[in-house]
C-alpha positions in Angstrom: -6.1 0.4 -8.1 -8.0 -0.3 -4.9 -9.8 -3.6 -4.2 -11.6 -4.6 -1.0 -11.0 -7.9 0.8 -13.3 -9.2 3.4 -12.3 -11.6 6.2 -14.3 -12.4 9.3 -16.9 -9.6 8.6 -14.3 -6.9 8.3 -13.6 -5.3 4.9 -10.2 -3.8 4.3 -9.0 -1.9 1.2 -6.1 -3.4 -0.7 -3.9 -1.1 -2.8 -2.5 -2.8 -5.9 0.1 -1.6 -8.4 -0.6 -2.0 -12.1 -0.3 -5.7 -13.1 -0.5 -7.0 -9.5 -4.0 -8.5 -9.7 -2.7 -12.1 -9.9 -1.3 -11.8 -6.4 -4.8 -11.0 -5.0 -5.9 -14.7 -5.0 -2.7 -16.0 -3.1 -3.2 -13.1 -0.6 -6.8 -14.3 0.1 -5.6 -17.8 0.5 -2.9 -16.8 2.9 -5.2 -14.6 5.0 -7.7 -17.5 5.1 -4.9 -19.8 6.6 -3.9 -17.1 9.1 -7.5 -16.4 10.2 -7.5 -19.7 12.0 -4.8 -18.4 14.4 -6.3 -16.4 17.4 -3.3 -14.1 17.6 -3.6 -13.0 13.9 -7.4 -12.6 14.2 -7.0 -10.2 17.1 -4.5 -8.2 15.0 -6.8 -8.3 12.0 -9.3 -6.1 13.8 -6.7 -3.3 14.0 -5.6 -3.3 10.3 -6.5 -0.1 8.3 -5.3 -1.1 4.9 -3.1 -3.6 2.9 -0.6 -2.6 0.3 0.4 -5.3 -2.2 3.9 -4.9 -3.7 4.8 -7.8 -5.9 4.5 -10.9 -3.7 4.6 -9.1 -0.4 1.6 -7.8 1.4 2.2 -4.8 3.8 -0.5 -4.8 6.5 -0.7 -1.3 8.1 -2.2 -1.1 11.6 -4.0 1.8 13.1 -1.1 2.6 15.4 1.3 3.0 12.5 3.1 -0.3 12.7 3.4 -2.6 9.7 3.5 -6.4 9.1 5.2 -7.8 6.0 3.6 -11.0 4.7 4.9 -13.0 1.8 2.0 -14.3 -0.3 3.7 -16.4 -2.9 
């Protein structure tokens, strides 16, 4: 399942496994907290997609690197 999340005027697709919809709200809250940090905001511009596996969000950047973020 694919959902789109928007933060600071940039929409990013979020890939969810079956039954993972309840982790989408904590992900939005965590990203809202991190958006206040200038360093994360600069990195947010380079993110291509987010994959949500259980309580871990895998943020994939355009250069192929990944950032693992715990959302619980």
